[in-house]
Each structure stands twice: as structure tokens, then as C-alpha cells.
RODO-444312 format. One line per 10 residues: for each residue x, y, z of C-alpha. Coordinates in pm, 1 decimal, decimal comma, m for minus. Layout:
BEGIN
X:Y:Z; ...
This chain:
BEGIN
1162,8:m13094,6:m5488,3; 1028,3:m13448,8:m5521,8; 1102,4:m13628,4:m5850,8; 731,6:m13647,6:m5941,1; 692,2:m13272,8:m5904,7; 1010,6:m13207,9:m6098,4; 884,7:m13433,8:m6378,1; 554,5:m13243,4:m6392,5; 739,2:m12909,6:m6392,4; 968,8:m13020,7:m6672,6
674,6:m13161,6:m6868,5; 489,8:m12831,9:m6843,5; 799,5:m12639,3:m6950,1; 845,8:m12865,9:m7253,4; 502,7:m12750,6:m7362,9; 587,2:m12383,1:m7309,8; 439,2:m12332,9:m6961,7; 684,7:m12193,3:m6708,3; 567,3:m12332,9:m6375,5; 712,4:m12275,4:m6032,4
696,8:m12551,8:m5771,5; 351,2:m12455,6:m5637,6; 189,4:m12478,2:m5981,9; 363,4:m12805,4:m6070,0; 264,9:m12953,7:m5733,0; m100,8:m12853,9:m5773,7; m110,5:m13000,5:m6126,6; 52,6:m13323,4:m6009,5; m182,8:m13366,4:m5713,9; m489,8:m13294,0:m5928,2
m392,8:m13573,1:m6168,3; m289,7:m13822,2:m5900,3; m578,1:m13760,8:m5659,2; m835,2:m13702,7:m5935,5; m963,1:m13398,6:m5749,9; m1079,0:m13088,7:m5937,6; m826,3:m12804,3:m5935,4; m969,3:m12454,7:m5881,6; m728,3:m12193,8:m6020,0; m785,3:m11826,8:m5938,1
m600,5:m11511,8:m6037,6; m623,0:m11205,0:m6257,7; m699,0:m11240,8:m6627,6; m400,2:m11337,5:m6838,9; m183,4:m11499,9:m6570,1; m202,4:m11848,6:m6724,9; m497,6:m12019,6:m6554,7; m659,6:m12164,0:m6866,5; m324,3:m12268,7:m7009,6; m275,5:m12513,0:m6720,8
m561,6:m12725,4:m6857,0; m427,0:m12703,5:m7212,7; m80,7:m12814,1:m7101,9; m215,9:m13097,4:m6885,6; m410,8:m13233,1:m7182,1; m93,1:m13235,0:m7390,2; 114,8:m13395,4:m7115,2; m148,2:m13665,0:m7058,1; m202,8:m13704,5:m7433,7; m576,6:m13673,9:m7400,0
m865,6:m13459,1:m7521,4; m931,9:m13115,8:m7374,5; m1304,6:m13052,9:m7329,3; m1385,8:m12691,1:m7249,7; m1698,2:m12544,7:m7093,4; m1690,6:m12165,9:m7119,3; m1908,2:m12020,8:m6843,4; m2110,9:m11701,6:m6876,6; m2403,1:m11529,7:m6707,8; m2722,3:m11723,3:m6776,1
m2549,6:m12052,2:m6861,2; m2807,4:m12327,3:m6816,5; m2794,9:m12702,2:m6768,9; m2896,3:m12784,6:m7125,3; m2614,6:m12581,7:m7275,5; m2359,6:m12738,4:m7041,7; m2490,7:m13096,0:m7032,5; m2706,6:m13208,2:m7324,1; m2982,6:m13118,5:m7566,1; m3199,5:m13326,5:m7793,6
m3147,3:m13287,3:m8165,3; m3497,1:m13155,2:m8231,5; m3451,2:m13109,1:m8604,3; m3339,4:m13467,5:m8650,1; m3620,1:m13592,4:m8424,4; m3875,7:m13398,5:m8629,8; m3740,9:m13542,4:m8953,0; m3762,4:m13893,1:m8806,8; m4121,4:m13828,7:m8701,3; m4216,6:m13728,2:m9053,9
m4055,4:m14038,0:m9197,8; m4228,3:m14253,3:m8935,8; m4569,1:m14109,0:m9024,5; m4508,4:m14201,5:m9384,4; m4401,0:m14555,0:m9295,3; m4674,8:m14616,6:m9036,6; m4456,4:m14668,2:m8729,1; m4603,5:m14760,6:m8388,5; m4594,0:m14445,2:m8165,7; m4447,0:m14636,5:m7867,9
m4165,6:m14778,0:m8078,5; m4103,5:m14438,4:m8232,9; m4065,8:m14266,4:m7894,9; m3801,4:m14518,0:m7793,6; m3608,6:m14447,1:m8113,7; m3614,9:m14066,5:m8117,6; m3515,3:m14043,5:m7752,1; m3215,2:m14269,6:m7800,4; m2845,4:m14181,8:m7784,3; m2830,6:m14123,0:m8160,8
m3052,1:m13816,0:m8118,0; m2867,7:m13674,8:m7816,5; m2638,0:m13374,1:m7853,5; m2364,7:m13407,9:m7592,6; m2249,4:m13077,5:m7446,6; m1915,0:m13045,3:m7262,0; m2010,7:m13191,9:m6923,2; m2180,4:m13498,9:m7070,7; m1902,8:m13542,0:m7326,2; m1646,7:m13548,9:m7044,3
m1846,0:m13819,5:m6865,3; m1916,5:m14042,0:m7165,9; m1573,2:m14034,9:m7332,2; m1458,8:m14398,6:m7357,1; m1111,1:m14348,8:m7502,7; m971,5:m14259,5:m7158,8; m1017,4:m13970,0:m6915,2; m1021,4:m13625,1:m7077,1; m921,1:m13296,1:m6920,8; m1239,3:m13100,2:m6848,0
m1183,7:m12725,3:m6832,8; m1462,8:m12525,7:m6666,4; m1344,9:m12180,1:m6763,9; m1440,9:m11863,8:m6571,5; m1679,2:m12044,3:m6338,9; m1725,9:m11717,8:m6147,3; m1929,1:m11582,2:m6441,5; m2201,3:m11847,2:m6397,8; m2471,0:m11801,6:m6132,8; m2512,0:m11976,8:m5797,3
m2769,0:m12221,5:m5935,8; m2532,7:m12350,6:m6201,4; m2252,5:m12371,4:m5946,0; m2470,4:m12599,7:m5731,5; m2543,7:m12819,6:m6032,4; m2173,8:m12832,0:m6117,5; m2092,0:m12938,8:m5762,2; m2332,3:m13231,8:m5798,2; m2166,4:m13339,0:m6124,0; m1815,6:m13315,9:m5978,2
m1917,3:m13515,2:m5670,2; m2055,3:m13821,8:m5850,4; m1951,3:m13785,1:m6215,3; m2288,3:m13912,8:m6322,8; m2601,2:m13755,6:m6467,2; m2960,8:m13866,8:m6500,6; m3139,7:m13810,5:m6829,2; m3511,4:m13886,4:m6783,5; m3546,0:m14061,8:m7118,9; m3225,6:m14267,3:m7084,3
m3165,8:m14314,1:m6712,2; m2843,0:m14258,7:m6518,9; m2518,5:m14228,1:m6711,5; m2200,3:m14283,5:m6512,6; m1853,2:m14174,0:m6612,5; m1666,4:m14429,7:m6819,3; m1347,0:m14265,1:m6689,9; m1336,6:m13996,2:m6421,9; m1205,2:m13685,9:m6601,1; m926,5:m13459,0:m6484,7
m1096,1:m13129,1:m6397,1; m959,1:m12774,1:m6395,1; m1183,3:m12482,0:m6296,5; m1071,6:m12122,9:m6342,6; m1199,7:m11803,4:m6183,0; m1112,7:m11435,4:m6227,6; m1276,8:m11364,0:m5889,4; m1551,0:m11142,5:m6032,7; m1764,2:m11302,5:m5761,0; m1688,3:m11529,7:m5467,8
m1709,0:m11902,9:m5538,5; m1920,6:m12091,2:m5282,3; m1755,6:m12278,4:m4995,7; m1906,3:m12612,2:m5099,5; m1737,9:m12602,0:m5440,4; m1411,4:m12478,5:m5289,9; m1403,1:m12769,9:m5045,5; m1450,8:m13012,7:m5332,9; m1138,5:m12880,9:m5508,4; m768,3:m12841,5:m5466,7
m682,7:m12471,1:m5479,7; m419,5:m12265,8:m5659,2; m380,9:m11888,3:m5680,0; m155,7:m11752,5:m5955,5; 8,6:m11413,4:m5913,5; 145,6:m11198,7:m6191,4; 494,0:m11328,1:m6277,9; 814,3:m11196,8:m6126,7; 1069,3:m11044,0:m6364,5; 1271,0:m11365,3:m6370,9
966,3:m11575,1:m6453,7; 839,4:m11326,1:m6710,9; 1173,3:m11336,3:m6892,3; 1161,3:m11716,4:m6897,7; 808,2:m11699,3:m7040,2; 918,5:m11457,5:m7313,8; 1217,5:m11671,8:m7404,7; 1007,4:m11988,6:m7416,3; 705,7:m11852,2:m7602,5; 872,3:m11596,2:m7832,6
1214,2:m11743,9:m7913,0; 1270,8:m11498,4:m8199,8; 1280,1:m11197,6:m7967,5; 1626,8:m11053,1:m7903,9; 1768,8:m11076,5:m7552,7; 1778,4:m10699,0:m7517,8; 1420,8:m10651,3:m7631,7; 1299,4:m10940,4:m7415,0; 1455,3:m10785,3:m7106,5; 1311,5:m10442,9:m7189,1
965,3:m10589,8:m7238,0; 989,8:m10771,9:m6904,8; 1102,2:m10460,9:m6717,5; 836,8:m10245,4:m6882,6; 560,2:m10489,7:m6787,2; 680,4:m10519,7:m6428,6; 681,9:m10140,2:m6390,1; 347,7:m10102,8:m6569,7; 171,9:m10339,2:m6329,1; 289,8:m10115,9:m6046,1
68,9:m9835,0:m6180,0; m295,4:m9796,5:m6080,7; m472,9:m9975,2:m6363,9; m825,2:m10108,4:m6383,6; m703,3:m10409,6:m6583,5; m340,0:m10498,3:m6522,7; m189,8:m10684,0:m6821,1; m99,1:m11048,3:m6766,3; 160,0:m11279,8:m6914,7; m71,8:m11337,5:m7211,8
m41,8:m10968,3:m7304,6; 335,3:m10985,7:m7257,1; 355,1:m11270,7:m7508,4; 128,1:m11088,8:m7755,8; 336,4:m10772,3:m7727,4; 663,8:m10955,5:m7777,4; 525,3:m11129,1:m8086,3; 395,7:m10798,7:m8221,9; 733,8:m10630,5:m8177,2; 907,2:m10920,0:m8353,1
659,5:m10883,6:m8641,8; 748,2:m10513,5:m8654,7; 1122,8:m10599,3:m8657,7; 1193,6:m10405,2:m8339,3; 1500,7:m10492,5:m8133,4; 1452,3:m10239,4:m7852,9; 1183,9:m10025,8:m7690,4; 1145,2:m9651,5:m7744,6; 861,0:m9407,7:m7684,7; 738,4:m9424,1:m8045,2
722,8:m9804,1:m8041,3; 533,9:m9803,3:m7712,4; 286,2:m9544,1:m7845,8; 219,3:m9750,9:m8157,5; 173,0:m10084,0:m7980,4; 20,2:m9991,6:m7644,9; m304,7:m10158,8:m7749,0; m130,5:m10496,8:m7731,3; m100,5:m10471,1:m7353,2; m366,1:m10226,4:m7230,1
m724,7:m10317,0:m7318,8; m910,2:m10044,2:m7132,0; m944,3:m9690,2:m7275,1; m928,0:m9532,8:m6929,2; m597,9:m9708,1:m6856,2; m453,0:m9584,7:m7186,1; m573,3:m9230,2:m7116,9; m440,8:m9232,8:m6758,9; m95,3:m9337,3:m6876,6; 22,4:m8993,0:m6983,5
332,2:m8892,0:m7178,0; 544,0:m8851,4:m6866,6; 439,6:m9196,1:m6739,0; 519,7:m9361,8:m7069,2; 859,3:m9190,4:m7086,7; 939,9:m9305,6:m6732,2; 840,7:m9662,8:m6811,7; 1055,6:m9667,8:m7126,4; 1351,2:m9525,0:m6932,9; 1312,0:m9791,9:m6669,0
1294,3:m10062,6:m6936,6; 1615,4:m9939,0:m7101,0; 1835,6:m9998,2:m6795,0; 2143,2:m10216,4:m6839,2; 2073,3:m10580,2:m6925,6; 2384,5:m10706,1:m6746,1; 2219,1:m10778,5:m6410,6; 1908,0:m10946,3:m6548,7; 1860,0:m11317,7:m6464,7
């Protein structure tokens, strides 16, 4: 592994993100090449956390745009502060302002509400990390607009003209693959797909993120989660659920798994009622038995 990649990997691990070589390489190249990084994978595998960790490593601001169905340009880019403009108009009427001068004032930068995309472009303290989270939830029209922004890092506001990026931001886009991202946006980005963690990686995640968990319980949690993901589930739990479950069991002062503990805390890892119903008593008993195997051979 090249020293630069090793340094990125170690930096991510210092901030609690266990990254194999492929993840560290993608993060390094995204920062060095200043190309957007598109990260895909199931929910909970650590896509969003890559942007959070990069912001901490680079000691810069994280600016997040949460995508959703119906997201429009104004919400993502900018809006005018209409209430403040209206108040200024009322004051101007009282003071007898010239209408032409007034228009120039109320459509100035002081009355502009910067939304995430514009904030990422105008930040002057250095390049931020721009996280475009769950881009697959936005529609094709917004995706096309986003592609334009990522190509030039500039926007045109009719009342103010063209605003160019003071510093080109580092960009991370995430997708849960609820729909296919267009080829044009894919070509603009570096690409990374994150799988659910192996047992070895999951144990490292538990140890790093929940240091208070006992070694025996950590191993049992890891084995249980690995076996659980092998079942037919509509929403397989990710590493985020593993961390939540481990923290919950520490709060409950548990030092090992048993059927009663699993019954009481299953809602920490399964978030779909059909999955909970489908995991019958026999399945839960088998999973607990598998989790309780000897710890001696665990990495």
C-alpha cells in the first residue's frame, strides 16, 4: 500500500472509521483529484460517515444537502429572505426611498439565504466537504442541475450575476440505489461501492466505536449480525445498527447474548415489522447459538 493511502487509512481510523484499502484509496483520490466521489451501498454501511470523517481529517466544514423526492433548486441553492425584504420595503416607503435604489438594496447579498450548494461555493475560509446525501431520492431534473453545478462550480443568480467558487469543495455523493443514477453524473465522479462488513471488519468497528463492550459480547454481536444478514430480510442491518446494538447492550449491562436479550433488543437492529415477524423463535435460537461459539478463533 502506498504511503499516501496508508496515511489516509490511518487518519480515518483515528476518527473511528475502519477503512479497507479500497475505501482509503477512493477518499485519497477524491481529495487529491478534486473529483466528486459517488458512494453506493445498502443503508447503514458507512457511506455518509466517509464525508464526516473527511471533514474532520481536512479540518474543514461539512455542508450537507439531504436529498428527497421533490427537492427543488431553491431549497438546494438559494432563496431570498422575503420577510426581511418586505420589512425593508416598509421602512423605505416611510423614508421616501427611490424605487431603483431600493431594488438594488433588497436584492443584494445581505438578503440572500444561502442553501447548501451555494454555501459550498461561496465559503471563503477554505474548501468545505459537500455531502449530497441519498442523491438517488431526488428526481432526474435535479440530478441534471446537480451535474451542471459539479461541472463548473458556479451558479448564476439573475439579480446578482454569476458566482464562482472561492474554493472548489470536496464532494461526496451517496446513494442507496433506490433508483439508477444517470450515466452523465456517474462519469463525472469517482465511484465506490461499500459492502456489508466481514466479521473481522465488523469486530474492528465494534471495538473502535464501542470500546466499553466486552470482548466476548463484541464477538457474539459480530457473529450474530453476520448470520442475520444471511437470512432473507427486506432491510438487512448495516454497521450503524451493529454499533447501536452494542451501545444498547452496554447500557443494559449485558456481557453476553442470550435469547431473552435478543428478544428485548431486536428493535435496535431490525427496523421492518415483516423482518421481525419472519424471524421466528427457532431462527432466533439458531442465531444466538451461532453467536455463542468459542471466541478463541476470532480475529
